[in-house]
Structures are given as structure tokens and as C-alpha cells.
C-alpha positions as CSV (number, residue, x, y, z in Angstrom):
1,X,0.1,-38.7,33.8
2,X,-3.6,-37.7,32.3
3,X,-3.5,-34.6,30.6
4,X,-7.2,-32.8,31.0
5,X,-8.7,-29.9,28.9
6,X,-11.3,-27.9,31.1
7,X,-14.0,-25.5,29.6
8,X,-13.4,-26.4,25.9
9,X,-16.6,-26.5,23.8
10,X,-16.4,-28.7,20.9
11,X,-18.1,-26.8,18.1
12,X,-18.7,-27.9,14.5
13,X,-19.4,-25.3,11.7
14,X,-20.7,-27.0,8.8
15,X,-20.8,-24.9,5.4
16,X,-17.1,-22.9,6.7
17,X,-14.7,-23.7,4.3
18,X,-12.1,-22.3,6.7
19,X,-9.0,-23.1,4.4
20,X,-10.5,-21.0,1.6
21,X,-11.2,-18.0,3.5
22,X,-7.6,-18.0,4.4
23,X,-6.2,-17.7,1.1
24,X,-8.6,-15.2,0.1
25,X,-7.7,-13.2,3.5
26,X,-3.7,-13.9,2.5
27,X,-4.3,-12.5,-1.3
28,X,-6.1,-9.6,-0.2
29,X,-3.5,-9.0,2.6
30,X,-0.6,-9.4,-0.6
31,X,-2.3,-7.1,-3.1
32,X,-3.0,-4.0,0.0
33,X,0.8,-4.9,1.0
34,X,2.1,-4.5,-2.8
35,X,-0.5,-1.3,-2.9
36,X,1.0,0.3,-0.2
37,X,5.0,-0.3,-1.0
38,X,4.4,0.6,-4.5
39,X,2.9,4.1,-3.6
40,X,5.8,4.5,-1.0
41,X,8.4,3.6,-3.6
42,X,8.6,7.0,-4.9
43,X,9.1,9.0,-1.2
44,X,11.4,6.4,0.3
45,X,14.4,7.6,-2.6
46,X,17.6,8.9,-2.3
47,X,17.6,12.1,-4.3
48,X,19.4,14.7,-2.2
49,X,23.1,14.9,-0.4
50,X,20.8,15.8,2.9
51,X,18.9,12.7,2.2
52,X,22.1,10.3,2.3
53,X,23.2,12.2,5.5
54,X,20.1,11.1,7.2
55,X,19.6,7.6,5.3
56,X,23.4,7.1,7.3
57,X,21.9,8.5,10.2
58,X,19.3,6.2,10.6
59,X,22.0,3.0,9.7
60,X,24.6,3.8,12.7
61,X,21.7,4.5,15.1
62,X,20.4,1.0,14.3
63,X,24.5,-0.2,15.0
64,X,24.6,2.2,17.6
65,X,22.1,-0.1,19.5
66,X,25.1,-3.0,20.1
67,X,28.0,-0.7,19.7
68,X,27.4,3.1,21.9
69,X,30.1,5.6,20.0
70,X,28.2,5.3,16.9
71,X,25.4,7.3,18.1
72,X,27.8,10.0,17.9
73,X,28.5,9.3,14.4
74,X,24.6,9.5,13.8
75,X,24.4,12.5,15.6
76,X,27.0,14.0,13.5
77,X,25.1,13.0,10.3
78,X,22.2,14.4,10.9
79,X,23.7,17.4,12.0
80,X,25.3,17.2,8.5
81,X,21.9,16.8,7.2
82,X,20.6,19.6,8.3
83,X,23.4,21.9,7.7
84,X,22.9,20.8,3.8
85,X,19.3,21.5,3.5
86,X,20.2,25.1,5.4
87,X,23.0,25.8,3.0
88,X,20.8,25.2,-0.3
89,X,23.5,22.9,-1.1
90,X,20.9,19.5,-1.0
91,X,21.2,18.5,-4.7
92,X,24.0,16.7,-6.3
């Protein structure tokens, strides 16, 4: 059996250091990710009771994709979160 590659030009590029460029790009991506996640850290804290209900709703929604009745539990969690926000009882 014969394998052929059609229309594939071979181009050599002298003076281009691919490994160095990839390493520099990887370092830049890592730096951006660490700055992004450290900026989000304060926004992602669970501080209030309603935050806890929303967190539970996210979890039950995720598992509800596998087991359908958990979507009803997720809806209940969102209801409780909104009720806690309206009632003013959102701090422990």
C-alpha cells in the first residue's frame, strides 16, 4: 500500500525557534490565567444564605442532567434563594 500526501509544500524557516516561542506563549497564558482567577476569587465566595442556595442549585442542575428529578430540586433551590433575598434574611 502506498501513502501519498498531495499538495503539501515543505517550507523551512531558518531563524524561527518554535520551542522558545511556545514556551514564552505558555508562560504568558499562565500569567493571564493566574491574574484572572485571582481577580475572580473575591466574587466567587459564598457569603450569604442565598449564595448557598444558588450554589446548591448549580450542583443539582449539573447532576440533573444525569438524573432528571434533581432538576426539580434545583428549581426549589433557586426559589429558596430568591425568597431569602426578598426577606432580607440573606446574612448568617
